[in-house]
C-alpha positions in Angstrom: 26.8 65.7 90.5 23.1 66.2 90.2 22.5 62.4 91.2 24.2 63.1 94.6 22.0 66.2 95.3 18.8 64.0 94.5 20.0 61.3 96.8 20.8 63.9 99.5 17.2 65.0 99.1 16.1 61.5 99.5 18.3 60.9 102.5 16.6 63.9 104.2 13.1 62.6 103.9 12.0 61.2 107.4 9.2 58.9 105.9 11.4 57.4 103.6 14.2 57.0 105.9 11.7 55.2 108.4 10.6 52.8 105.7 14.2 51.8 105.0 15.2 51.6 108.7 18.0 54.0 107.8 20.4 55.3 110.5 22.9 58.2 110.8 25.8 55.6 109.7 23.6 53.8 107.0 21.2 55.8 104.8 20.3 52.5 103.0 20.6 54.2 99.6 23.6 52.8 97.8 25.2 53.6 94.2 25.3 50.6 91.8 25.0 47.8 94.5 24.3 47.4 98.1 27.4 46.4 100.2 27.9 42.6 100.8 25.7 41.7 103.8 23.4 44.7 103.7 20.1 44.2 105.5 17.0 44.9 103.6 15.3 47.1 102.7 17.5 49.4 100.7 17.6 51.3 97.4 20.3 51.0 94.8 20.5 53.8 92.3 22.5 54.3 89.1 22.4 56.8 86.1 21.5 55.1 83.1 21.5 58.3 80.9 23.1 61.7 81.2 23.2 64.1 78.3 22.3 67.4 76.8 19.0 68.3 74.9 19.7 71.8 74.0 22.9 74.0 74.3 22.7 74.9 78.0 20.1 72.5 79.3 21.0 68.9 80.3 18.9 65.9 81.2 19.7 63.0 83.3 17.9 59.8 84.0 18.1 58.3 87.6 17.1 54.7 88.2 16.2 53.6 91.8 15.5 50.1 92.8 13.7 49.5 95.8 14.8 46.2 97.2 13.0 44.4 100.1 12.3 40.7 101.3 8.6 41.4 100.8 6.5 43.0 97.9 4.5 45.4 100.0 7.6 46.9 101.7 9.2 47.4 98.3 6.2 48.8 96.9 5.7 51.3 99.7 9.2 52.5 99.4 8.8 53.1 95.6 5.7 54.8 96.2 7.4 57.3 98.6 10.3 57.9 96.2 7.8 58.6 93.6 5.8 61.0 95.8 9.4 62.9 96.4 10.5 62.9 92.8 7.7 63.0 90.5 7.3 66.6 90.8 7.3 67.8 87.2 8.1 71.5 87.3 7.8 71.8 90.9 11.0 70.0 91.7 12.9 73.2 92.2 11.0 74.2 95.3 12.2 70.8 96.9 15.9 70.5 95.8 17.8 73.8 96.3 21.1 74.0 94.8 23.8 76.4 94.1 25.2 74.4 91.3 22.1 73.5 89.3 18.8 75.1 88.1 16.1 72.2 88.2 13.3 72.6 85.7 11.4 69.3 86.1 11.3 65.8 87.3 9.1 62.9 86.0 8.7 59.2 86.5 9.3 57.8 83.2 9.4 54.2 83.6 10.2 51.2 85.9 10.2 47.6 86.4 9.5 44.9 88.9 10.8 41.4 89.6 11.6 38.8 92.4 15.2 37.5 92.5 14.3 33.9 93.5 17.8 32.8 94.3 17.9 35.3 97.1 14.3 35.8 97.8 14.0 39.6 97.2 11.6 41.7 95.5 12.7 44.6 93.3 10.5 47.6 92.5 12.4 50.0 90.3 11.5 53.4 88.9 13.3 55.5 86.5 13.1 59.4 86.8 14.2 62.0 84.4 15.5 65.4 85.4 15.9 68.4 83.2 18.3 71.0 84.7 20.9 73.7 83.8 24.4 74.2 85.3 24.5 77.7 87.0 27.4 79.7 86.0 30.1 80.5 88.5 29.2 84.1 90.0 31.4 86.7 89.1 32.5 89.5 91.6 33.8 93.1 91.2 36.2 94.6 93.7 35.0 98.1 94.6 37.8 100.9 94.2 38.1 101.1 98.1 38.5 97.4 98.2 36.1 97.3 101.2 33.6 95.0 99.4 32.8 92.8 96.4 29.5 93.3 94.1 28.1 90.0 92.8 26.6 89.9 89.4 23.1 90.0 90.8 24.0 93.3 92.6 24.5 92.0 96.1 27.4 93.3 98.3 29.8 91.0 100.2 31.8 92.9 102.8 35.4 91.8 103.0 36.8 91.3 106.4 40.3 93.0 107.2 
């Protein structure tokens, strides 16, 4: 899933991890909702839209809600997420994938509010990604059976 690759990319950013207070055991980026008792700040993500725009071109929207107990912290986290993901056509330089070819990413919206019941600030952003699913590589076995040739001409030597 493309959303998991995007989240992995965010998890590997040392500045964002520091802003979140992330640890090896808790990246502080959660799908749909934070676990009960989670300490702020953290990010909650979801996929509000996932579809096809052309025959082989797909588009996905990913919403990232940056949540903290003060406005400035939530805004600093959201700004870092925007720096990482609002890359337009250069996103493919930052997220490498064997499953997808990334064409662009762009911040397309967002919202902010304060949950007064639990005194938390929410600074959400929505990012659109345009991508294609890469085909499975095809291999040709040579006549002597010593190696495979991939569709791009590379040789894979077979171990005996």
